[in-house]
C-alpha positions in Angstrom: 62.1 53.1 113.6 63.5 52.6 110.1 64.7 55.4 107.8 61.7 54.9 105.6 59.1 55.1 108.3 59.9 58.4 110.2 56.5 58.9 111.8 57.3 61.4 114.4 54.1 63.3 115.0 50.5 62.8 114.2 49.0 65.2 111.6 52.3 65.8 109.8 52.8 64.2 106.4 55.5 61.7 105.7 57.0 64.1 103.1 57.1 66.9 105.7 58.8 64.6 108.1 61.4 63.6 105.6 62.0 67.2 104.6 62.6 68.1 108.2 64.1 65.0 109.6 67.6 66.3 109.6 67.0 70.0 109.1 70.2 71.8 109.0 72.4 68.9 109.9 76.0 69.3 108.7 77.7 66.9 106.3 80.7 65.0 107.3 83.8 63.3 106.2 84.8 61.3 109.3 84.2 61.2 113.0 85.8 59.9 116.2 85.1 60.0 119.9 88.4 60.8 121.5 88.9 62.3 124.9 90.2 65.9 124.5 94.0 66.0 124.6 95.6 69.2 125.9 98.8 69.7 123.9 101.9 71.6 125.0 101.8 75.3 124.1 102.7 76.0 120.5 103.9 79.0 118.5 100.3 79.5 117.4 99.1 79.5 121.0 101.6 82.2 121.9 100.2 84.3 119.0 96.7 83.7 120.3 97.7 85.1 123.7 99.3 88.2 122.0 96.1 88.7 120.1 94.3 89.2 123.4 92.1 86.1 123.3 91.7 83.3 125.9 93.0 80.1 124.4 94.5 77.0 126.0 95.6 74.1 124.0 92.8 73.4 121.5 90.1 75.3 123.5 88.8 78.9 123.5 87.0 80.2 126.6 83.9 82.4 125.8 82.7 85.2 128.0 80.2 82.9 129.8 83.0 80.3 130.4 82.0 77.9 127.7 85.0 76.0 126.3 85.0 75.8 122.5 87.1 73.1 120.9 88.8 74.2 117.7 91.1 73.0 115.0 93.7 75.2 113.4 95.6 73.6 110.6 98.2 75.0 108.2 99.2 78.6 107.5 98.1 81.4 105.2 94.9 83.1 104.5 92.3 81.7 106.9 89.4 79.6 105.7 86.9 79.3 108.5 84.3 76.4 108.5 81.1 76.3 110.5 79.4 72.9 110.8 75.8 71.8 111.0 73.4 70.2 113.5 74.0 67.9 115.4 77.6 67.4 114.2 81.0 68.8 114.9 84.1 70.3 113.1 85.0 66.7 112.1 82.3 67.1 109.4 84.6 69.5 107.6 87.8 67.4 107.8 88.0 66.6 104.1 87.7 70.3 103.1 90.1 71.4 105.9 92.7 68.9 104.8 92.2 70.1 101.2 92.7 73.8 101.8 95.5 73.3 104.3 97.4 71.3 101.7 96.8 74.1 99.2 98.6 76.6 101.4 95.7 78.1 103.4 95.0 78.1 107.2 92.0 75.9 107.9 90.0 76.7 111.1 86.9 75.2 112.6 85.3 74.9 116.0 82.8 72.7 117.6 79.7 74.8 118.3 78.8 75.0 122.0 77.1 71.8 123.1 78.4 69.9 120.0 81.5 67.7 119.6 84.2 68.2 122.2 83.0 71.7 123.3 81.4 72.0 126.7 77.7 71.6 127.1 76.2 74.7 128.8 72.5 74.6 129.7 71.9 78.0 128.2 73.0 79.9 125.1 71.9 77.3 122.6 70.5 79.9 120.1 71.8 81.9 117.1 72.9 85.1 118.8 75.1 83.2 121.2 76.4 81.0 118.4 77.4 84.1 116.5 79.1 85.6 119.4 81.0 82.4 120.0 82.2 82.5 116.4 83.3 86.1 117.0 85.3 84.8 120.0 87.0 82.4 117.7 87.8 85.1 115.2 89.1 87.5 117.8 91.1 85.0 119.8 92.8 83.6 116.8 93.1 87.1 115.2 91.6 85.9 111.9 91.5 88.4 109.1 90.7 88.4 105.4 88.9 85.1 106.0 86.8 83.1 103.7 83.8 82.1 106.0 82.1 78.8 105.0 78.9 77.6 106.6 76.9 74.4 106.0 73.2 74.1 106.9 72.9 75.3 110.5 76.4 76.6 110.1 75.1 78.8 107.3 72.7 80.4 109.8 75.6 80.9 112.3 77.6 82.6 109.5 74.7 84.9 108.6 74.0 85.9 112.2 77.7 86.5 112.8 77.9 88.8 109.8 74.7 90.6 110.9 75.9 91.2 114.4 79.7 91.7 113.9 80.0 92.8 110.3 82.5 91.8 107.6 85.6 93.6 109.0 87.4 90.2 109.3 85.8 88.5 106.4 86.4 88.9 102.7 84.3 86.2 101.2 81.4 83.9 102.3 80.2 80.5 101.2 76.8 79.1 102.2 76.2 75.4 101.5 72.8 73.8 101.9 72.3 76.6 104.4 69.1 77.2 106.4 68.7 81.0 105.8 66.6 83.0 105.2 64.0 81.1 107.4 63.0 77.4 107.6 59.7 77.8 109.4 56.5 78.3 107.4 54.8 81.6 108.2 52.3 83.7 106.3 55.3 85.7 105.0 57.3 82.5 104.2 54.8 80.1 102.6 57.6 77.9 101.2 58.9 77.0 104.7 58.2 73.8 106.6 55.3 73.6 109.1 56.0 73.7 112.8 54.9 70.1 113.1 58.0 69.0 111.3 60.2 70.5 113.9 58.0 69.3 116.8 58.5 65.9 115.3 62.2 66.2 115.4 62.0 67.2 119.1 59.7 64.3 119.8 62.0 61.8 118.1 65.1 63.1 119.9 63.4 62.8 123.3 62.0 59.3 122.5 65.2 57.7 121.3 68.0 60.0 120.3 70.4 57.3 119.2 67.9 55.7 116.8 66.9 59.1 115.5 70.5 59.9 114.7 70.7 56.6 112.7 67.5 57.3 110.8 68.5 60.7 109.6 71.7 59.8 107.7 70.3 56.5 106.6 67.4 58.3 104.9 67.1 61.8 103.5 70.3 63.5 104.6 72.5 61.9 101.9 69.6 60.9 99.7 70.1 57.3 100.6 66.3 56.9 100.6 66.2 57.6 96.8 65.7 54.7 94.4 69.0 53.3 93.2 71.0 55.0 96.0 74.0 53.2 97.3 74.2 54.0 101.1 77.7 54.4 102.7 77.7 52.7 106.1 80.9 54.7 106.9 79.1 58.0 106.4 76.1 56.8 108.4 78.2 55.6 111.3 80.3 58.8 111.3 77.1 61.0 111.3 75.7 59.0 114.3 79.0 59.2 116.2 79.3 62.9 115.8 75.7 63.5 116.7 75.9 61.4 119.9 79.0 63.3 121.0 76.9 66.4 121.4 74.9 67.3 124.4 71.2 66.1 124.5 69.9 69.5 125.8 72.1 71.5 123.4 71.1 69.6 120.3 67.5 69.7 121.3 67.5 73.4 121.8 69.3 73.9 118.5 66.3 72.6 116.6 64.4 75.8 117.5 67.5 77.9 116.7 67.9 76.6 113.2 64.2 76.3 112.3 62.7 79.5 113.8 65.5 82.1 113.4 64.8 84.6 110.6 68.1 85.6 108.9 66.6 88.0 106.4 68.0 91.2 107.7 71.4 89.5 108.4 71.6 88.4 104.7 70.9 92.0 103.5 73.9 93.2 105.5 76.4 90.9 103.7 78.6 93.1 101.5 81.3 90.7 100.4 81.3 88.2 97.5 79.2 85.3 98.4 78.9 81.8 96.9 75.7 79.9 97.5 75.7 76.1 96.7 72.6 74.0 97.1 71.3 70.7 95.7 68.0 70.7 93.9 67.1 67.4 95.6 67.7 68.6 99.1 65.0 66.9 101.2 66.2 68.6 104.4 66.4 72.3 103.5 64.4 72.8 100.3 66.3 74.9 97.8 63.4 77.3 96.9 63.0 78.5 100.5 66.7 78.6 101.2 69.4 78.8 98.5 67.3 80.5 95.9 65.7 82.9 98.4 69.1 83.8 99.9 70.6 84.6 96.5 67.9 87.2 96.0 68.7 88.9 99.3 72.5 88.9 99.3 74.2 91.5 97.1 77.1 90.3 94.9 76.1 86.6 95.4 76.3 83.7 93.0 74.1 80.6 93.2 75.4 77.2 92.0 72.7 74.5 91.8 73.8 70.9 91.9 71.3 68.8 90.0 70.1 65.8 91.9 72.2 66.6 94.9 71.0 65.9 98.5 71.5 67.9 101.6 74.9 66.3 102.4 76.5 67.2 99.1 79.8 68.0 100.6 80.3 64.3 100.8 78.1 62.9 98.1 79.4 65.4 95.6 82.7 66.0 97.3 84.9 66.3 94.2 82.7 68.9 92.6 82.2 70.8 95.8 85.9 70.9 96.6 86.7 72.2 93.1 84.1 74.9 93.4 85.2 75.9 96.8 88.9 76.2 95.8 88.0 78.1 92.7 86.0 80.7 94.7 88.7 81.0 97.3 91.3 81.7 94.6 89.1 84.1 92.6 
């Protein structure tokens, strides 16, 4: 199946399939497939224990026993990154390196069933994702944090704030994010039809590896646009991160990112919020997402990147990094 011939379900238009073919997938900078390495206890781990959390090496144990892999780089005010589907915290490495070198503490975890985290059969939905994020905040005792979410990670951020409030968060950044709601309903006519997401599930079950090549080769980075110059490195890294996740977990996550309504969560956000979205996002169309979210979140600012695709944190990395740092410092 080529990137230009994503024919996942009958009765769904090619445009709809392209729009949904990587819905809420996270952008990336690099990926690897290492076996987890358990480091010797560090000063930070001692602090984690004092904070009352359950951390061992680079893992946090949730209440149901799921092991969440996390990265904790640098020192200073925490900048917490939430990745998209079906990727891992590796997708944020460029930005994590950036903020850590600028004197901040960069933190990111692999969502349950993604990356190096364990692959539980259950809990692959937004409420549990949000509670897992709360476990990261509590275990690492993160306060006054800037919370950044990309695509599905933006939904995770919204649901976390809706369930757990902003006590530990002082600013929010939503990038190419899925809220308020991806699915088309009578109340949400700009959403995508259910057939798009049924097509994603069918493609994943039929040949997940090929599907995870077609997505980044095509609409995710806009490499299907005339004159685009595809980066094989980005494509390969996207595939590697996706294949590292659990089959069942990433399958279930399609329902989580597409059918969860975050409207009430967005209304509860009471801290400064930066929303960044490309106006050529073929995955999460801007009108139903970034522009709609900006109308729901008090004290929010929307920055539109002309011509930018879904994966703008890589394709427009220099501009995005500058905007991110400026907002953190403001």
